[in-house]
mmCIF file of the protein (N, C-alpha, C, O) and its ligand, coordinates in Angstrom:
data_MODEL
# 
_entry.id   MODEL 
# 
loop_
_entity.id 
_entity.type 
_entity.pdbx_number_of_molecules 
1 polymer     1 
2 non-polymer 1 
# 
_entity_poly.entity_id                      1 
_entity_poly.type                           'polypeptide(L)' 
_entity_poly.nstd_linkage                   no 
_entity_poly.nstd_monomer                   no 
_entity_poly.pdbx_seq_one_letter_code       MGHDSATTIRCPEYKSFMVKRKGPFSEFYGCTNYPECNGKITLVSDITAHLLKKYF 
_entity_poly.pdbx_seq_one_letter_code_can   MGHDSATTIRCPEYKSFMVKRKGPFSEFYGCTNYPECNGKITLVSDITAHLLKKYF 
_entity_poly.pdbx_strand_id                 A 
# 
loop_
_entity_poly_seq.entity_id 
_entity_poly_seq.num 
_entity_poly_seq.mon_id 
_entity_poly_seq.hetero 
1 1  MET n 
1 2  GLY n 
1 3  HIS n 
1 4  ASP n 
1 5  SER n 
1 6  ALA n 
1 7  THR n 
1 8  THR n 
1 9  ILE n 
1 10 ARG n 
1 11 CYS n 
1 12 PRO n 
1 13 GLU n 
1 14 TYR n 
1 15 LYS n 
1 16 SER n 
1 17 PHE n 
1 18 MET n 
1 19 VAL n 
1 20 LYS n 
1 21 ARG n 
1 22 LYS n 
1 23 GLY n 
1 24 PRO n 
1 25 PHE n 
1 26 SER n 
1 27 GLU n 
1 28 PHE n 
1 29 TYR n 
1 30 GLY n 
1 31 CYS n 
1 32 THR n 
1 33 ASN n 
1 34 TYR n 
1 35 PRO n 
1 36 GLU n 
1 37 CYS n 
1 38 ASN n 
1 39 GLY n 
1 40 LYS n 
1 41 ILE n 
1 42 THR n 
1 43 LEU n 
1 44 VAL n 
1 45 SER n 
1 46 ASP n 
1 47 ILE n 
1 48 THR n 
1 49 ALA n 
1 50 HIS n 
1 51 LEU n 
1 52 LEU n 
1 53 LYS n 
1 54 LYS n 
1 55 TYR n 
1 56 PHE n 
# 
loop_
_struct_asym.id 
_struct_asym.entity_id 
A 1 
B 2 
# 
loop_
_chem_comp.id 
_chem_comp.type 
_chem_comp.mon_nstd_flag 
ALA 'L-peptide linking' y 
ARG 'L-peptide linking' y 
ASN 'L-peptide linking' y 
ASP 'L-peptide linking' y 
CYS 'L-peptide linking' y 
GLU 'L-peptide linking' y 
GLY 'peptide linking'   y 
HIS 'L-peptide linking' y 
ILE 'L-peptide linking' y 
LEU 'L-peptide linking' y 
LYS 'L-peptide linking' y 
MET 'L-peptide linking' y 
PHE 'L-peptide linking' y 
PRO 'L-peptide linking' y 
SER 'L-peptide linking' y 
THR 'L-peptide linking' y 
TYR 'L-peptide linking' y 
VAL 'L-peptide linking' y 
ZN  non-polymer         . 
# 
_pdbx_entity_nonpoly.entity_id   2 
_pdbx_entity_nonpoly.name        ? 
_pdbx_entity_nonpoly.comp_id     ZN 
# 
_pdbx_nonpoly_scheme.asym_id         B 
_pdbx_nonpoly_scheme.entity_id       2 
_pdbx_nonpoly_scheme.mon_id          ZN 
_pdbx_nonpoly_scheme.ndb_seq_num     1 
_pdbx_nonpoly_scheme.pdb_seq_num     101 
_pdbx_nonpoly_scheme.auth_seq_num    101 
_pdbx_nonpoly_scheme.pdb_mon_id      ZN 
_pdbx_nonpoly_scheme.auth_mon_id     ZN 
_pdbx_nonpoly_scheme.pdb_strand_id   A 
_pdbx_nonpoly_scheme.pdb_ins_code    . 
# 
loop_
_atom_site.group_PDB 
_atom_site.id 
_atom_site.type_symbol 
_atom_site.label_atom_id 
_atom_site.label_alt_id 
_atom_site.label_comp_id 
_atom_site.label_asym_id 
_atom_site.label_entity_id 
_atom_site.label_seq_id 
_atom_site.pdbx_PDB_ins_code 
_atom_site.Cartn_x 
_atom_site.Cartn_y 
_atom_site.Cartn_z 
_atom_site.occupancy 
_atom_site.B_iso_or_equiv 
_atom_site.pdbx_formal_charge 
_atom_site.auth_seq_id 
_atom_site.auth_comp_id 
_atom_site.auth_asym_id 
_atom_site.auth_atom_id 
_atom_site.pdbx_PDB_model_num 
ATOM   1   N  N  . MET A 1 1  ? 98.484  101.912 86.805  1.00 0.00 ? 1   MET A N  1 
ATOM   2   C  CA . MET A 1 1  ? 97.620  100.764 87.065  1.00 0.00 ? 1   MET A CA 1 
ATOM   3   C  C  . MET A 1 1  ? 98.459  99.569  87.513  1.00 0.00 ? 1   MET A C  1 
ATOM   4   O  O  . MET A 1 1  ? 99.664  99.519  87.264  1.00 0.00 ? 1   MET A O  1 
ATOM   5   N  N  . GLY A 1 2  ? 97.835  98.640  88.154  1.00 0.00 ? 2   GLY A N  1 
ATOM   6   C  CA . GLY A 1 2  ? 98.515  97.401  88.485  1.00 0.00 ? 2   GLY A CA 1 
ATOM   7   C  C  . GLY A 1 2  ? 98.710  97.208  89.974  1.00 0.00 ? 2   GLY A C  1 
ATOM   8   O  O  . GLY A 1 2  ? 98.309  96.186  90.531  1.00 0.00 ? 2   GLY A O  1 
ATOM   9   N  N  . HIS A 1 3  ? 99.327  98.188  90.624  1.00 0.00 ? 3   HIS A N  1 
ATOM   10  C  CA . HIS A 1 3  ? 99.629  97.971  92.036  1.00 0.00 ? 3   HIS A CA 1 
ATOM   11  C  C  . HIS A 1 3  ? 98.421  98.243  92.928  1.00 0.00 ? 3   HIS A C  1 
ATOM   12  O  O  . HIS A 1 3  ? 97.689  99.216  92.746  1.00 0.00 ? 3   HIS A O  1 
ATOM   13  N  N  . ASP A 1 4  ? 98.237  97.342  93.904  1.00 0.00 ? 4   ASP A N  1 
ATOM   14  C  CA . ASP A 1 4  ? 97.174  97.543  94.880  1.00 0.00 ? 4   ASP A CA 1 
ATOM   15  C  C  . ASP A 1 4  ? 97.519  98.731  95.771  1.00 0.00 ? 4   ASP A C  1 
ATOM   16  O  O  . ASP A 1 4  ? 98.681  98.941  96.122  1.00 0.00 ? 4   ASP A O  1 
ATOM   17  N  N  . SER A 1 5  ? 96.517  99.491  96.125  1.00 0.00 ? 5   SER A N  1 
ATOM   18  C  CA . SER A 1 5  ? 96.756  100.649 96.969  1.00 0.00 ? 5   SER A CA 1 
ATOM   19  C  C  . SER A 1 5  ? 96.833  100.243 98.428  1.00 0.00 ? 5   SER A C  1 
ATOM   20  O  O  . SER A 1 5  ? 95.886  99.677  98.974  1.00 0.00 ? 5   SER A O  1 
ATOM   21  N  N  . ALA A 1 6  ? 97.952  100.531 99.054  1.00 0.00 ? 6   ALA A N  1 
ATOM   22  C  CA . ALA A 1 6  ? 98.149  100.178 100.456 1.00 0.00 ? 6   ALA A CA 1 
ATOM   23  C  C  . ALA A 1 6  ? 97.293  101.069 101.351 1.00 0.00 ? 6   ALA A C  1 
ATOM   24  O  O  . ALA A 1 6  ? 97.044  102.235 101.044 1.00 0.00 ? 6   ALA A O  1 
ATOM   25  N  N  . THR A 1 7  ? 96.850  100.491 102.462 1.00 0.00 ? 7   THR A N  1 
ATOM   26  C  CA . THR A 1 7  ? 96.038  101.233 103.410 1.00 0.00 ? 7   THR A CA 1 
ATOM   27  C  C  . THR A 1 7  ? 96.698  101.193 104.777 1.00 0.00 ? 7   THR A C  1 
ATOM   28  O  O  . THR A 1 7  ? 97.742  100.564 104.946 1.00 0.00 ? 7   THR A O  1 
ATOM   29  N  N  . THR A 1 8  ? 96.110  101.845 105.730 1.00 0.00 ? 8   THR A N  1 
ATOM   30  C  CA . THR A 1 8  ? 96.606  101.797 107.107 1.00 0.00 ? 8   THR A CA 1 
ATOM   31  C  C  . THR A 1 8  ? 95.751  100.844 107.944 1.00 0.00 ? 8   THR A C  1 
ATOM   32  O  O  . THR A 1 8  ? 95.885  100.789 109.166 1.00 0.00 ? 8   THR A O  1 
ATOM   33  N  N  . ILE A 1 9  ? 94.876  100.101 107.278 1.00 0.00 ? 9   ILE A N  1 
ATOM   34  C  CA . ILE A 1 9  ? 94.029  99.145  107.976 1.00 0.00 ? 9   ILE A CA 1 
ATOM   35  C  C  . ILE A 1 9  ? 94.833  97.886  108.291 1.00 0.00 ? 9   ILE A C  1 
ATOM   36  O  O  . ILE A 1 9  ? 95.519  97.336  107.429 1.00 0.00 ? 9   ILE A O  1 
ATOM   37  N  N  . ARG A 1 10 ? 94.734  97.445  109.537 1.00 0.00 ? 10  ARG A N  1 
ATOM   38  C  CA . ARG A 1 10 ? 95.466  96.258  109.953 1.00 0.00 ? 10  ARG A CA 1 
ATOM   39  C  C  . ARG A 1 10 ? 94.644  95.000  109.701 1.00 0.00 ? 10  ARG A C  1 
ATOM   40  O  O  . ARG A 1 10 ? 93.423  94.985  109.862 1.00 0.00 ? 10  ARG A O  1 
ATOM   41  N  N  . CYS A 1 11 ? 95.338  93.965  109.308 1.00 0.00 ? 11  CYS A N  1 
ATOM   42  C  CA . CYS A 1 11 ? 94.684  92.673  109.122 1.00 0.00 ? 11  CYS A CA 1 
ATOM   43  C  C  . CYS A 1 11 ? 94.239  92.129  110.481 1.00 0.00 ? 11  CYS A C  1 
ATOM   44  O  O  . CYS A 1 11 ? 95.003  92.183  111.444 1.00 0.00 ? 11  CYS A O  1 
ATOM   45  N  N  . PRO A 1 12 ? 93.027  91.611  110.569 1.00 0.00 ? 12  PRO A N  1 
ATOM   46  C  CA . PRO A 1 12 ? 92.535  91.074  111.846 1.00 0.00 ? 12  PRO A CA 1 
ATOM   47  C  C  . PRO A 1 12 ? 93.231  89.785  112.248 1.00 0.00 ? 12  PRO A C  1 
ATOM   48  O  O  . PRO A 1 12 ? 93.231  89.435  113.428 1.00 0.00 ? 12  PRO A O  1 
ATOM   49  N  N  . GLU A 1 13 ? 93.817  89.077  111.312 1.00 0.00 ? 13  GLU A N  1 
ATOM   50  C  CA . GLU A 1 13 ? 94.418  87.782  111.619 1.00 0.00 ? 13  GLU A CA 1 
ATOM   51  C  C  . GLU A 1 13 ? 95.937  87.835  111.677 1.00 0.00 ? 13  GLU A C  1 
ATOM   52  O  O  . GLU A 1 13 ? 96.576  86.910  112.180 1.00 0.00 ? 13  GLU A O  1 
ATOM   53  N  N  . TYR A 1 14 ? 96.497  88.880  111.179 1.00 0.00 ? 14  TYR A N  1 
ATOM   54  C  CA . TYR A 1 14 ? 97.939  89.002  111.074 1.00 0.00 ? 14  TYR A CA 1 
ATOM   55  C  C  . TYR A 1 14 ? 98.250  90.451  111.392 1.00 0.00 ? 14  TYR A C  1 
ATOM   56  O  O  . TYR A 1 14 ? 97.385  91.319  111.275 1.00 0.00 ? 14  TYR A O  1 
ATOM   57  N  N  . LYS A 1 15 ? 99.487  90.714  111.794 1.00 0.00 ? 15  LYS A N  1 
ATOM   58  C  CA . LYS A 1 15 ? 99.797  92.084  112.204 1.00 0.00 ? 15  LYS A CA 1 
ATOM   59  C  C  . LYS A 1 15 ? 100.303 92.937  111.041 1.00 0.00 ? 15  LYS A C  1 
ATOM   60  O  O  . LYS A 1 15 ? 101.117 93.844  111.221 1.00 0.00 ? 15  LYS A O  1 
ATOM   61  N  N  . SER A 1 16 ? 99.818  92.634  109.884 1.00 0.00 ? 16  SER A N  1 
ATOM   62  C  CA . SER A 1 16 ? 100.265 93.386  108.716 1.00 0.00 ? 16  SER A CA 1 
ATOM   63  C  C  . SER A 1 16 ? 99.144  94.265  108.174 1.00 0.00 ? 16  SER A C  1 
ATOM   64  O  O  . SER A 1 16 ? 98.014  94.224  108.661 1.00 0.00 ? 16  SER A O  1 
ATOM   65  N  N  . PHE A 1 17 ? 99.463  95.038  107.187 1.00 0.00 ? 17  PHE A N  1 
ATOM   66  C  CA . PHE A 1 17 ? 98.471  95.946  106.620 1.00 0.00 ? 17  PHE A CA 1 
ATOM   67  C  C  . PHE A 1 17 ? 97.623  95.267  105.553 1.00 0.00 ? 17  PHE A C  1 
ATOM   68  O  O  . PHE A 1 17 ? 97.965  94.208  105.027 1.00 0.00 ? 17  PHE A O  1 
ATOM   69  N  N  . MET A 1 18 ? 96.523  95.909  105.262 1.00 0.00 ? 18  MET A N  1 
ATOM   70  C  CA . MET A 1 18 ? 95.644  95.433  104.210 1.00 0.00 ? 18  MET A CA 1 
ATOM   71  C  C  . MET A 1 18 ? 95.852  96.278  102.956 1.00 0.00 ? 18  MET A C  1 
ATOM   72  O  O  . MET A 1 18 ? 96.287  97.427  103.032 1.00 0.00 ? 18  MET A O  1 
ATOM   73  N  N  . VAL A 1 19 ? 95.542  95.708  101.833 1.00 0.00 ? 19  VAL A N  1 
ATOM   74  C  CA . VAL A 1 19 ? 95.565  96.467  100.594 1.00 0.00 ? 19  VAL A CA 1 
ATOM   75  C  C  . VAL A 1 19 ? 94.191  96.402  99.955  1.00 0.00 ? 19  VAL A C  1 
ATOM   76  O  O  . VAL A 1 19 ? 93.466  95.419  100.106 1.00 0.00 ? 19  VAL A O  1 
ATOM   77  N  N  . LYS A 1 20 ? 93.848  97.443  99.251  1.00 0.00 ? 20  LYS A N  1 
ATOM   78  C  CA . LYS A 1 20 ? 92.541  97.508  98.605  1.00 0.00 ? 20  LYS A CA 1 
ATOM   79  C  C  . LYS A 1 20 ? 92.597  96.706  97.305  1.00 0.00 ? 20  LYS A C  1 
ATOM   80  O  O  . LYS A 1 20 ? 93.472  96.925  96.467  1.00 0.00 ? 20  LYS A O  1 
ATOM   81  N  N  . ARG A 1 21 ? 91.683  95.806  97.152  1.00 0.00 ? 21  ARG A N  1 
ATOM   82  C  CA . ARG A 1 21 ? 91.632  94.995  95.945  1.00 0.00 ? 21  ARG A CA 1 
ATOM   83  C  C  . ARG A 1 21 ? 90.233  95.064  95.325  1.00 0.00 ? 21  ARG A C  1 
ATOM   84  O  O  . ARG A 1 21 ? 89.246  95.391  95.984  1.00 0.00 ? 21  ARG A O  1 
ATOM   85  N  N  . LYS A 1 22 ? 90.194  94.750  94.063  1.00 0.00 ? 22  LYS A N  1 
ATOM   86  C  CA . LYS A 1 22 ? 88.907  94.748  93.366  1.00 0.00 ? 22  LYS A CA 1 
ATOM   87  C  C  . LYS A 1 22 ? 88.351  93.343  93.298  1.00 0.00 ? 22  LYS A C  1 
ATOM   88  O  O  . LYS A 1 22 ? 89.007  92.422  92.811  1.00 0.00 ? 22  LYS A O  1 
ATOM   89  N  N  . GLY A 1 23 ? 87.137  93.189  93.791  1.00 0.00 ? 23  GLY A N  1 
ATOM   90  C  CA . GLY A 1 23 ? 86.461  91.912  93.703  1.00 0.00 ? 23  GLY A CA 1 
ATOM   91  C  C  . GLY A 1 23 ? 85.507  91.913  92.529  1.00 0.00 ? 23  GLY A C  1 
ATOM   92  O  O  . GLY A 1 23 ? 85.408  92.905  91.807  1.00 0.00 ? 23  GLY A O  1 
ATOM   93  N  N  . PRO A 1 24 ? 84.799  90.801  92.328  1.00 0.00 ? 24  PRO A N  1 
ATOM   94  C  CA . PRO A 1 24 ? 83.851  90.702  91.216  1.00 0.00 ? 24  PRO A CA 1 
ATOM   95  C  C  . PRO A 1 24 ? 82.676  91.668  91.343  1.00 0.00 ? 24  PRO A C  1 
ATOM   96  O  O  . PRO A 1 24 ? 82.081  92.064  90.340  1.00 0.00 ? 24  PRO A O  1 
ATOM   97  N  N  . PHE A 1 25 ? 82.344  92.046  92.580  1.00 0.00 ? 25  PHE A N  1 
ATOM   98  C  CA . PHE A 1 25 ? 81.193  92.927  92.785  1.00 0.00 ? 25  PHE A CA 1 
ATOM   99  C  C  . PHE A 1 25 ? 81.604  94.304  93.256  1.00 0.00 ? 25  PHE A C  1 
ATOM   100 O  O  . PHE A 1 25 ? 81.035  95.314  92.841  1.00 0.00 ? 25  PHE A O  1 
ATOM   101 N  N  . SER A 1 26 ? 82.599  94.336  94.126  1.00 0.00 ? 26  SER A N  1 
ATOM   102 C  CA . SER A 1 26 ? 82.989  95.586  94.737  1.00 0.00 ? 26  SER A CA 1 
ATOM   103 C  C  . SER A 1 26 ? 84.434  95.496  95.191  1.00 0.00 ? 26  SER A C  1 
ATOM   104 O  O  . SER A 1 26 ? 85.146  94.545  94.868  1.00 0.00 ? 26  SER A O  1 
ATOM   105 N  N  . GLU A 1 27 ? 84.853  96.499  95.943  1.00 0.00 ? 27  GLU A N  1 
ATOM   106 C  CA . GLU A 1 27 ? 86.207  96.497  96.460  1.00 0.00 ? 27  GLU A CA 1 
ATOM   107 C  C  . GLU A 1 27 ? 86.248  95.858  97.841  1.00 0.00 ? 27  GLU A C  1 
ATOM   108 O  O  . GLU A 1 27 ? 85.271  95.903  98.588  1.00 0.00 ? 27  GLU A O  1 
ATOM   109 N  N  . PHE A 1 28 ? 87.369  95.274  98.165  1.00 0.00 ? 28  PHE A N  1 
ATOM   110 C  CA . PHE A 1 28 ? 87.543  94.724  99.494  1.00 0.00 ? 28  PHE A CA 1 
ATOM   111 C  C  . PHE A 1 28 ? 88.992  94.906  99.900  1.00 0.00 ? 28  PHE A C  1 
ATOM   112 O  O  . PHE A 1 28 ? 89.845  95.256  99.084  1.00 0.00 ? 28  PHE A O  1 
ATOM   113 N  N  . TYR A 1 29 ? 89.258  94.661  101.188 1.00 0.00 ? 29  TYR A N  1 
ATOM   114 C  CA . TYR A 1 29 ? 90.614  94.779  101.684 1.00 0.00 ? 29  TYR A CA 1 
ATOM   115 C  C  . TYR A 1 29 ? 91.183  93.389  101.930 1.00 0.00 ? 29  TYR A C  1 
ATOM   116 O  O  . TYR A 1 29 ? 90.604  92.586  102.662 1.00 0.00 ? 29  TYR A O  1 
ATOM   117 N  N  . GLY A 1 30 ? 92.322  93.120  101.309 1.00 0.00 ? 30  GLY A N  1 
ATOM   118 C  CA . GLY A 1 30 ? 92.986  91.834  101.480 1.00 0.00 ? 30  GLY A CA 1 
ATOM   119 C  C  . GLY A 1 30 ? 94.312  92.019  102.193 1.00 0.00 ? 30  GLY A C  1 
ATOM   120 O  O  . GLY A 1 30 ? 94.910  93.094  102.145 1.00 0.00 ? 30  GLY A O  1 
ATOM   121 N  N  . CYS A 1 31 ? 94.765  90.969  102.850 1.00 0.00 ? 31  CYS A N  1 
ATOM   122 C  CA . CYS A 1 31 ? 96.009  91.021  103.596 1.00 0.00 ? 31  CYS A CA 1 
ATOM   123 C  C  . CYS A 1 31 ? 97.202  91.079  102.640 1.00 0.00 ? 31  CYS A C  1 
ATOM   124 O  O  . CYS A 1 31 ? 97.196  90.461  101.575 1.00 0.00 ? 31  CYS A O  1 
ATOM   125 N  N  . THR A 1 32 ? 98.217  91.833  103.045 1.00 0.00 ? 32  THR A N  1 
ATOM   126 C  CA . THR A 1 32 ? 99.421  91.901  102.218 1.00 0.00 ? 32  THR A CA 1 
ATOM   127 C  C  . THR A 1 32 ? 100.191 90.592  102.264 1.00 0.00 ? 32  THR A C  1 
ATOM   128 O  O  . THR A 1 32 ? 101.070 90.362  101.434 1.00 0.00 ? 32  THR A O  1 
ATOM   129 N  N  . ASN A 1 33 ? 99.873  89.735  103.223 1.00 0.00 ? 33  ASN A N  1 
ATOM   130 C  CA . ASN A 1 33 ? 100.541 88.449  103.331 1.00 0.00 ? 33  ASN A CA 1 
ATOM   131 C  C  . ASN A 1 33 ? 99.780  87.332  102.618 1.00 0.00 ? 33  ASN A C  1 
ATOM   132 O  O  . ASN A 1 33 ? 100.134 86.158  102.728 1.00 0.00 ? 33  ASN A O  1 
ATOM   133 N  N  . TYR A 1 34 ? 98.755  87.701  101.904 1.00 0.00 ? 34  TYR A N  1 
ATOM   134 C  CA . TYR A 1 34 ? 98.053  86.714  101.086 1.00 0.00 ? 34  TYR A CA 1 
ATOM   135 C  C  . TYR A 1 34 ? 99.028  86.126  100.077 1.00 0.00 ? 34  TYR A C  1 
ATOM   136 O  O  . TYR A 1 34 ? 99.816  86.892  99.524  1.00 0.00 ? 34  TYR A O  1 
ATOM   137 N  N  . PRO A 1 35 ? 99.039  84.813  99.790  1.00 0.00 ? 35  PRO A N  1 
ATOM   138 C  CA . PRO A 1 35 ? 98.072  83.810  100.259 1.00 0.00 ? 35  PRO A CA 1 
ATOM   139 C  C  . PRO A 1 35 ? 98.435  83.140  101.588 1.00 0.00 ? 35  PRO A C  1 
ATOM   140 O  O  . PRO A 1 35 ? 97.714  82.258  102.055 1.00 0.00 ? 35  PRO A O  1 
ATOM   141 N  N  . GLU A 1 36 ? 99.551  83.555  102.198 1.00 0.00 ? 36  GLU A N  1 
ATOM   142 C  CA . GLU A 1 36 ? 99.907  82.969  103.501 1.00 0.00 ? 36  GLU A CA 1 
ATOM   143 C  C  . GLU A 1 36 ? 98.838  83.258  104.533 1.00 0.00 ? 36  GLU A C  1 
ATOM   144 O  O  . GLU A 1 36 ? 98.472  82.387  105.322 1.00 0.00 ? 36  GLU A O  1 
ATOM   145 N  N  . CYS A 1 37 ? 98.340  84.479  104.524 1.00 0.00 ? 37  CYS A N  1 
ATOM   146 C  CA . CYS A 1 37 ? 97.250  84.849  105.410 1.00 0.00 ? 37  CYS A CA 1 
ATOM   147 C  C  . CYS A 1 37 ? 96.031  85.141  104.553 1.00 0.00 ? 37  CYS A C  1 
ATOM   148 O  O  . CYS A 1 37 ? 96.115  85.819  103.528 1.00 0.00 ? 37  CYS A O  1 
ATOM   149 N  N  . ASN A 1 38 ? 94.903  84.618  104.992 1.00 0.00 ? 38  ASN A N  1 
ATOM   150 C  CA . ASN A 1 38 ? 93.679  84.776  104.209 1.00 0.00 ? 38  ASN A CA 1 
ATOM   151 C  C  . ASN A 1 38 ? 92.779  85.862  104.786 1.00 0.00 ? 38  ASN A C  1 
ATOM   152 O  O  . ASN A 1 38 ? 91.583  85.908  104.499 1.00 0.00 ? 38  ASN A O  1 
ATOM   153 N  N  . GLY A 1 39 ? 93.368  86.740  105.606 1.00 0.00 ? 39  GLY A N  1 
ATOM   154 C  CA . GLY A 1 39 ? 92.592  87.807  106.220 1.00 0.00 ? 39  GLY A CA 1 
ATOM   155 C  C  . GLY A 1 39 ? 91.968  88.713  105.170 1.00 0.00 ? 39  GLY A C  1 
ATOM   156 O  O  . GLY A 1 39 ? 92.604  89.061  104.175 1.00 0.00 ? 39  GLY A O  1 
ATOM   157 N  N  . LYS A 1 40 ? 90.735  89.086  105.402 1.00 0.00 ? 40  LYS A N  1 
ATOM   158 C  CA . LYS A 1 40 ? 90.005  89.854  104.407 1.00 0.00 ? 40  LYS A CA 1 
ATOM   159 C  C  . LYS A 1 40 ? 88.933  90.685  105.093 1.00 0.00 ? 40  LYS A C  1 
ATOM   160 O  O  . LYS A 1 40 ? 88.260  90.206  106.006 1.00 0.00 ? 40  LYS A O  1 
ATOM   161 N  N  . ILE A 1 41 ? 88.775  91.919  104.658 1.00 0.00 ? 41  ILE A N  1 
ATOM   162 C  CA . ILE A 1 41 ? 87.681  92.755  105.148 1.00 0.00 ? 41  ILE A CA 1 
ATOM   163 C  C  . ILE A 1 41 ? 86.839  93.138  103.949 1.00 0.00 ? 41  ILE A C  1 
ATOM   164 O  O  . ILE A 1 41 ? 87.302  93.830  103.042 1.00 0.00 ? 41  ILE A O  1 
ATOM   165 N  N  . THR A 1 42 ? 85.614  92.687  103.955 1.00 0.00 ? 42  THR A N  1 
ATOM   166 C  CA . THR A 1 42 ? 84.723  92.972  102.837 1.00 0.00 ? 42  THR A CA 1 
ATOM   167 C  C  . THR A 1 42 ? 83.886  94.194  103.140 1.00 0.00 ? 42  THR A C  1 
ATOM   168 O  O  . THR A 1 42 ? 83.378  94.352  104.250 1.00 0.00 ? 42  THR A O  1 
ATOM   169 N  N  . LEU A 1 43 ? 83.746  95.042  102.168 1.00 0.00 ? 43  LEU A N  1 
ATOM   170 C  CA . LEU A 1 43 ? 82.930  96.232  102.356 1.00 0.00 ? 43  LEU A CA 1 
ATOM   171 C  C  . LEU A 1 43 ? 81.454  95.865  102.333 1.00 0.00 ? 43  LEU A C  1 
ATOM   172 O  O  . LEU A 1 43 ? 81.065  94.854  101.748 1.00 0.00 ? 43  LEU A O  1 
ATOM   173 N  N  . VAL A 1 44 ? 80.643  96.685  102.967 1.00 0.00 ? 44  VAL A N  1 
ATOM   174 C  CA . VAL A 1 44 ? 79.210  96.412  103.093 1.00 0.00 ? 44  VAL A CA 1 
ATOM   175 C  C  . VAL A 1 44 ? 78.549  96.286  101.723 1.00 0.00 ? 44  VAL A C  1 
ATOM   176 O  O  . VAL A 1 44 ? 77.687  95.431  101.520 1.00 0.00 ? 44  VAL A O  1 
ATOM   177 N  N  . SER A 1 45 ? 78.950  97.127  100.801 1.00 0.00 ? 45  SER A N  1 
ATOM   178 C  CA . SER A 1 45 ? 78.352  97.091  99.477  1.00 0.00 ? 45  SER A CA 1 
ATOM   179 C  C  . SER A 1 45 ? 78.616  95.757  98.792  1.00 0.00 ? 45  SER A C  1 
ATOM   180 O  O  . SER A 1 45 ? 77.791  95.266  98.021  1.00 0.00 ? 45  SER A O  1 
ATOM   181 N  N  . ASP A 1 46 ? 79.789  95.174  99.088  1.00 0.00 ? 46  ASP A N  1 
ATOM   182 C  CA . ASP A 1 46 ? 80.133  93.879  98.525  1.00 0.00 ? 46  ASP A CA 1 
ATOM   183 C  C  . ASP A 1 46 ? 79.217  92.800  99.088  1.00 0.00 ? 46  ASP A C  1 
ATOM   184 O  O  . ASP A 1 46 ? 78.726  91.944  98.352  1.00 0.00 ? 46  ASP A O  1 
ATOM   185 N  N  . ILE A 1 47 ? 78.995  92.848  100.391 1.00 0.00 ? 47  ILE A N  1 
ATOM   186 C  CA . ILE A 1 47 ? 78.115  91.879  101.045 1.00 0.00 ? 47  ILE A CA 1 
ATOM   187 C  C  . ILE A 1 47 ? 76.708  92.004  100.481 1.00 0.00 ? 47  ILE A C  1 
ATOM   188 O  O  . ILE A 1 47 ? 76.053  90.999  100.205 1.00 0.00 ? 47  ILE A O  1 
ATOM   189 N  N  . THR A 1 48 ? 76.250  93.218  100.311 1.00 0.00 ? 48  THR A N  1 
ATOM   190 C  CA . THR A 1 48 ? 74.916  93.449  99.770  1.00 0.00 ? 48  THR A CA 1 
ATOM   191 C  C  . THR A 1 48 ? 74.788  92.856  98.375  1.00 0.00 ? 48  THR A C  1 
ATOM   192 O  O  . THR A 1 48 ? 73.785  92.223  98.046  1.00 0.00 ? 48  THR A O  1 
ATOM   193 N  N  . ALA A 1 49 ? 75.799  93.066  97.572  1.00 0.00 ? 49  ALA A N  1 
ATOM   194 C  CA . ALA A 1 49 ? 75.783  92.529  96.216  1.00 0.00 ? 49  ALA A CA 1 
ATOM   195 C  C  . ALA A 1 49 ? 75.726  91.007  96.242  1.00 0.00 ? 49  ALA A C  1 
ATOM   196 O  O  . ALA A 1 49 ? 75.041  90.378  95.435  1.00 0.00 ? 49  ALA A O  1 
ATOM   197 N  N  . HIS A 1 50 ? 76.463  90.429  97.191  1.00 0.00 ? 50  HIS A N  1 
ATOM   198 C  CA . HIS A 1 50 ? 76.470  88.978  97.338  1.00 0.00 ? 50  HIS A CA 1 
ATOM   199 C  C  . HIS A 1 50 ? 75.088  88.475  97.689  1.00 0.00 ? 50  HIS A C  1 
ATOM   200 O  O  . HIS A 1 50 ? 74.599  87.512  97.098  1.00 0.00 ? 50  HIS A O  1 
ATOM   201 N  N  . LEU A 1 51 ? 74.456  89.128  98.656  1.00 0.00 ? 51  LEU A N  1 
ATOM   202 C  CA . LEU A 1 51 ? 73.125  88.710  99.092  1.00 0.00 ? 51  LEU A CA 1 
ATOM   203 C  C  . LEU A 1 51 ? 72.126  88.854  97.955  1.00 0.00 ? 51  LEU A C  1 
ATOM   204 O  O  . LEU A 1 51 ? 71.273  87.991  97.747  1.00 0.00 ? 51  LEU A O  1 
ATOM   205 N  N  . LEU A 1 52 ? 72.240  89.937  97.233  1.00 0.00 ? 52  LEU A N  1 
ATOM   206 C  CA . LEU A 1 52 ? 71.313  90.155  96.130  1.00 0.00 ? 52  LEU A CA 1 
ATOM   207 C  C  . LEU A 1 52 ? 71.451  89.051  95.082  1.00 0.00 ? 52  LEU A C  1 
ATOM   208 O  O  . LEU A 1 52 ? 70.459  88.574  94.530  1.00 0.00 ? 52  LEU A O  1 
ATOM   209 N  N  . LYS A 1 53 ? 72.669  88.663  94.823  1.00 0.00 ? 53  LYS A N  1 
ATOM   210 C  CA . LYS A 1 53 ? 72.898  87.623  93.816  1.00 0.00 ? 53  LYS A CA 1 
ATOM   211 C  C  . LYS A 1 53 ? 72.383  86.273  94.305  1.00 0.00 ? 53  LYS A C  1 
ATOM   212 O  O  . LYS A 1 53 ? 71.920  85.440  93.525  1.00 0.00 ? 53  LYS A O  1 
ATOM   213 N  N  . LYS A 1 54 ? 72.480  86.083  95.623  1.00 0.00 ? 54  LYS A N  1 
ATOM   214 C  CA . LYS A 1 54 ? 72.137  84.793  96.187  1.00 0.00 ? 54  LYS A CA 1 
ATOM   215 C  C  . LYS A 1 54 ? 70.633  84.602  96.338  1.00 0.00 ? 54  LYS A C  1 
ATOM   216 O  O  . LYS A 1 54 ? 70.110  83.511  96.108  1.00 0.00 ? 54  LYS A O  1 
ATOM   217 N  N  . TYR A 1 55 ? 69.942  85.671  96.727  1.00 0.00 ? 55  TYR A N  1 
ATOM   218 C  CA . TYR A 1 55 ? 68.528  85.500  97.104  1.00 0.00 ? 55  TYR A CA 1 
ATOM   219 C  C  . TYR A 1 55 ? 67.531  86.130  96.135  1.00 0.00 ? 55  TYR A C  1 
ATOM   220 O  O  . TYR A 1 55 ? 66.323  85.936  96.277  1.00 0.00 ? 55  TYR A O  1 
ATOM   221 N  N  . PHE A 1 56 ? 68.025  86.879  95.156  1.00 0.00 ? 56  PHE A N  1 
ATOM   222 C  CA . PHE A 1 56 ? 67.059  87.503  94.244  1.00 0.00 ? 56  PHE A CA 1 
ATOM   223 C  C  . PHE A 1 56 ? 67.316  87.123  92.796  1.00 0.00 ? 56  PHE A C  1 
ATOM   224 O  O  . PHE A 1 56 ? 66.591  87.565  91.904  1.00 0.00 ? 56  PHE A O  1 
HETATM 225 ZN ZN . ZN  B 2 .  ? 96.570  88.849  107.266 1.00 0.00 2 101 ZN  A ZN 1 
# 
């Protein structure tokens, strides 16, 4: 436990890889250069959870 799992997904804002991280609702991909780079890819399920919390 502890280490984020590295992926082969590239950060859209930086030329580095993303790592899988756990958010409050679901998993998302964050940049390995965080906090220097704030690049982030949120999974659809995470967005859905956000919308549900916001509007229902
Ligand atoms: Zn980045």
